[in-house]
Every structure is written in structure tokens, then in C-alpha cells.
C-alpha positions in Angstrom: -0.5 10.9 -24.9 2.5 10.1 -22.7 5.6 8.5 -24.2 6.9 5.1 -23.3 9.9 6.6 -21.3 7.4 8.8 -19.4 5.2 5.8 -18.6 8.2 3.9 -17.4 9.3 6.9 -15.2 5.8 7.1 -13.9 5.7 3.4 -12.9 9.2 3.4 -11.3 8.5 6.5 -9.3 5.0 5.3 -8.3 6.3 2.0 -7.0 9.5 3.3 -5.4 7.8 6.0 -3.5 4.9 3.7 -2.5 7.3 1.0 -1.2 9.1 3.6 0.9 6.0 5.1 2.4 4.3 1.7 3.0 7.5 0.2 4.6 8.1 3.1 6.9 4.5 3.8 7.9 3.5 0.1 8.1 6.5 -0.8 10.3 5.9 2.1 12.6 2.2 1.7 13.0 2.1 -2.1 13.2 5.4 -2.8 15.1 7.1 -4.9 12.4 10.7 -4.4 11.5 11.4 -2.0 8.6 13.1 -4.9 6.9 10.2 -7.2 7.2 7.6 -4.7 6.2 9.8 -3.3 3.4 10.2 -6.8 1.9 6.4 -7.3 2.2 5.9 -4.0 0.4 8.2 -5.0 -2.4 6.4 -8.4 -2.7 3.0 -6.7 -2.9 4.3 -4.2 -5.4 5.6 -7.0 -7.6 2.3 -8.8 -7.2 0.4 -5.6 -8.2 2.4 -5.1 -11.3 2.1 -8.7 -12.3 -1.6 -8.9 -11.5 -2.2 -5.6 -13.4 -0.5 -7.1 -16.5 -2.4 -10.4 -16.4 -5.8 -9.1 -15.3 -5.9 -6.3 -17.9 -4.7 -8.7 -20.7 -7.4 -11.2 -19.8 -10.1 -8.5 -19.3 -9.2 -6.8 -22.6 -9.4 -10.1 -24.5 -12.8 -11.0 -22.9 -14.2 -7.5 -23.6 -13.1 -7.5 -27.2 -14.6 -11.0 -27.8 -17.9 -10.0 -26.2 -18.3 -6.3 -27.2 -15.7 -5.6 -30.0 -14.5 -2.0 -29.9 -17.6 -0.6 -28.1 -16.9 2.3 -25.8 -16.4 1.2 -22.1 -19.0 2.6 -19.8 -18.6 4.0 -16.3 -20.4 0.9 -14.9 -17.9 -1.4 -16.7 -14.9 0.7 -15.3 -16.3 0.3 -11.8 -16.7 -3.4 -12.3 -13.2 -3.6 -13.7 -11.7 -1.8 -10.7 -13.6 -3.9 -8.2 -12.6 -7.1 -9.9 -9.0 -6.0 -10.0 -9.0 -5.1 -6.3 -10.8 -8.3 -5.4 -8.1 -10.3 -7.2 -5.3 -8.3 -5.4 -6.9 -8.9 -2.0 -7.3 -12.6 -2.8 -3.7 -13.0 -3.9 -2.2 -10.6 -1.5 -3.7 -12.0 1.7 -1.8 -15.3 1.2 1.5 -13.4 0.8 0.8 -11.3 3.9 -0.2 -14.4 6.0 3.0 -16.3 4.9 5.5 -13.5 5.3 4.3 -12.1 8.6 3.2 -15.4 10.0 -0.3 -14.1 10.9 -3.8 -15.5 10.6 -6.2 -15.0 7.7 -8.4 -12.3 9.2 -5.5 -10.2 10.5 -3.8 -10.6 7.1 -7.1 -9.6 5.3 -7.4 -6.5 7.4 -3.8 -5.6 6.7 -4.3 -6.3 3.0 -7.4 -4.1 3.0 -5.3 -1.4 4.7 -2.8 -1.7 1.8 -5.7 -1.3 -0.7 -7.0 1.8 1.0 -3.5 3.3 1.2 -3.0 2.7 -2.5 -6.4 4.2 -3.4 -5.4 7.5 -1.7 -1.8 7.3 -2.8 -2.6 6.7 -6.4 -4.9 9.7 -6.5 -2.4 12.0 -4.9 0.6 10.6 -6.8 -1.0 10.9 -10.2 -2.3 14.4 -9.5 1.2 15.5 -8.4 2.8 13.7 -11.3 0.6 15.5 -13.8 1.6 18.8 -12.3 5.4 18.0 -12.2 5.5 16.2 -15.5 2.6 17.7 -17.6 1.7 16.0 -20.9 3.6 17.9 -23.6 1.5 19.2 -26.5 2.9 18.3 -29.8 3.6 21.3 -32.0 1.1 21.4 -34.9 2.9 21.3 -38.2 1.8 24.1 -40.5 -0.2 23.0 -43.5 1.7 23.0 -46.8 0.0 25.4 -49.1 0.0 25.0 -52.8 2.3 27.4 -54.6 
């Protein structure tokens, strides 16, 4: 298990690096200023962290009421991921439309682009993070033998 400080380091690095990459690449590819796309990246990052907290809290409460402590299946995890991403797209598209002053379908395509970027980025980031900051095994305390 990772410690709370390690989880905080993970979250901060994940978001900081993602914002930097998204801002630079997005502004370059789409022709928006680095400032505008950087602020959009920060807003979507804040949305993702907030939505993650709310969505998972609601989902966990729903699951516990319906199934108790039953093990979560792969099918449930797929549904969980799809529902999370659908919520992010629904919420994010309005921010993108407002901030960049673009239409719904253009904003939706841009928001889908963010989702695809984060899918790939999360995989690569977490893999590299596990290599750079491996989970430390706790030392096993020797059993006390009777004397």
C-alpha cells in the first residue's frame, strides 16, 4: 500500500505534468494561446479531481447499499470507468464551450481529445511512477519466540 504522502505526491505530479503537456501541446496543435489553453487545462484538472471525489463517493455509497462488501467485478469496473468518463465529458464540454467560445460539437471533440490524452497519459504516468517510486515492502517483524 502507498502512504498518504506518496498518494499526494502522485496526485500533484500527475496533475502538474498533465497540465503542462496539455497546455503546450493543445495550444500548439489547435492554435490557442498558451495562456488560454493552460487555464483551460487547469480548469479541467480541477473538474477531474472534484468529479473524481464526488463520483466515487456516490458510487461507493450506492454499491455498498446494493451489494454490501461483495467483490467488484471487471464488468462493474468497466461500467464505473465509462460512467466516470461520461460525467467528465458532460461537465467538461460546457467549460470548454464557455472558455474558448466555441460551439457544442467542436467543444465535444476537444473534450474527447482530452479524454483520449488522459487515457494514454494515465497509463504511461502510472507505469513510470511505479518504476521511479516503487511501493516499499514493509520489513517483516520477527516472531517473538517463547523463552
